[in-house]
N, C-alpha and C positions, 0 to 999 in steps of 0.2 A: 835604284840608287845610282848616282853618277860618280865615277871616279875622276876627280879633278886634282891634278898635282899642283896647280898654281895657287898657292895660299893667298896671294894678293887678290886673285879673282874670287876665291871663296869668301874672303873678308868683305869684298865689295858687295857680293850678293847678300851676305848677312846684314850689311849696313842698310841696303835698300829694303830688305825684308823687315828690319826693325822699324824703319819709317812707316811702312805700309801696315804692318800688324798693329802697331800702336794707334795709327790713324783710324784703322777699322774699329779697334776697341773703343775709341773715343767718338765714334759715329761721324767721322769725317769721310768725305767722298774721295775716292782714289780712282783716277782715270787711266792709269797705266804705270808701268815700271820699265826702266831700261838700265842695262849695265853694258859699258862699252870701253874700248881702248882709246885713250885720247892722244892727241898729238904732243902732250906733255910727257908721254912715256909712262903712263900709269893708268890703272883702271879707274873709271868714274862711274857714277850712277845718277839716275834722276827718277824720282817718284812724283807723279803728277797728283799731289794732294791738294784738295780744294777745301778751304775753310768755309763751309756753308752749312745751312740747316737741313741739308739733304744728305743722307748717309750713302754708303756704298750700294745699298739696295734700293735707292731712290725714295726712301721714306723720309718725310718731313720730321725734323726733330726740334722740339722746343728748347732753345738754348740762348741765354743772354750773350751779348757780344764779348763781354769780359771772359766768359768761359770759352768761347771760340778761340780767342787769342791765347789763353792759357793752354788749350789743346794744341795750338800751333807751336808753342814753345816746347811742349813735351814731344811732339812729333819730330821736331828738329833735333833734339838731344837723343832721341831714341835710336837714330841711325848710328851715331858714334858709340853709344853704349852697347848696342847689339854687336857691332864690329869688335869692340874691345873684349866683350865676353866671349865671342868666337875665338879670338886670338889667345885669350887667357886659357880657354878650354883645351888648347893644344898642349898645355903644360900639365894637365891633370885630367885623366879619364873619369875620375869620380865626380866631376862636376864643379862648377864655379858659381858662386853667388856674389853679388855686390855687397860691400860693407860701408854703410853710411852711419855707423854707430858713433863715430867721433867727428861727424861733420864732414863737409866736402869743400874746405876752403881752397885747396890747390886747384881742384877742378873748376870751381866757380870763377876764380881769377882767370883761368884759361878761357872759359866760356865768355866772360865779359870783356875780353880783349878784342876790340875791333881793329887793332892795328896790325894783326897778322896779314901776311900776303901769301900768294901762291908760291913765291920764292922762299919765304921765311915763315914756315907754318908752326915752328916751335914744337913743344911736346906737352903731353897731358899725362897726369898721374891719376890712376884709378885704383881705389882700395877694394880688394876682393877677399873672399873667404874661399880657400882652396880645399876641395875634396871633402871626404867624410870627417876629417879632423877639424875642419873649419879654421885652418891656420890662416891668420891675417897676413896679407901681403900687399905692398904698394907696388904696382906695376907701372912702368913708364912706357908710353906709346908715342910714336911719331904723330905730330899734330895733323898729318894727312888723314888720320882717322876721322877728323872732324873738319870738314872743308870750311873755307872762309865764308862761303855762301850759307852753309848751315849755321855758322856762328852768328852771322848778321841776322838770319831769320829767327834764331832763338832770341837774340837781344831785342829785336823789333817787337816780336810778339809778347815777350816778357814785359816790356815797357807798356804796351797797350793793354795788357791784362790787368794792370793795377796791382799786381802782386809785389811784395817787398821782400820776398824770401826765396831767392833763386835756389838755395841749398835744399829747401823742402820740396820744391818743384822737381828738381833733379832726383832727389831721393824717392819721390812718388813714382817717377818713371822707372827707376831701378827696380822698385818693388813690383811694378807691372811686368817687367821683363823676366824677373825671377819666378813669377808664377809658372808652374809646370805646364799648364795648358797653353799659356801665351808663348812660352819659349818653344814648345813643340810646334806651334804654328810658324814661328820664325824659322825654325829648322826646315819645316816642310816647304815653306815658300822659297827659302834660299835654294833648296835642292831643286825645286821646280824651275827656278831661274837658270841654275847651272845645267840642267838637262835640256834647256831650249837650244835649238840649233843656232849657231852664230852666223851673222850675215855681214858681208862686206869687209873692207879694210879695217873697220872699227871693231870687228868681231862682236857686233852688237847682239845682245840677248834681250828679248822684249816680251812683256806680258801685257795684254790689254785689260780693260776693266772687267770684261766677262771672265777671262782666265783667272784674274785675281779673285773675283767673287767665288769662282769654283774652288780655287785652292784654299780659301779661307773659311768656307762654309760647309764643306763636305768632310766628314770624319774619315780617318784612315790615312 
């Protein structure tokens, strides 16, 4: 286990782990993951997810194009959701789950807004169930949790997928991340990223495709 005091770095690692774990769950290929300090004065990440009919293990997967694009939209939103779940979990040791029971209108408005810029990221509201009591809360997070690039990627793939229900698509991704096994993989991968030695002025931490495959397919 790595002791990292920088919560923003931890959140960035969870963000990228969310992208990668959901991509892997949906049989997308992932060629690498990076977390680094940018010249904008904050942590950034990049996951090399490829929407192809070849999964992480190089196996050909039969899948229509519409499903590929739907998967791309889920992978895009998964990073933000993993990051916000990580941050929400700092408030309750008993665990946090997403709450999509009353719809997700505020989040969808945020996701569908392509007018956000790096200078004006806005904020996003996420509904969660806190701890064993399942107390419902609406938590507001800085829009930096969901980069403009992720937003554009989500909207492009959602449009190409032919889906007309962004709320359902987001809710399905929430359900995937709330699965115990899936979230355990997110935590394991984020920890693996944080334990990587940092390199250069960017303090870059990287995992290649083989390291990702090892982290996601070996138990324990």
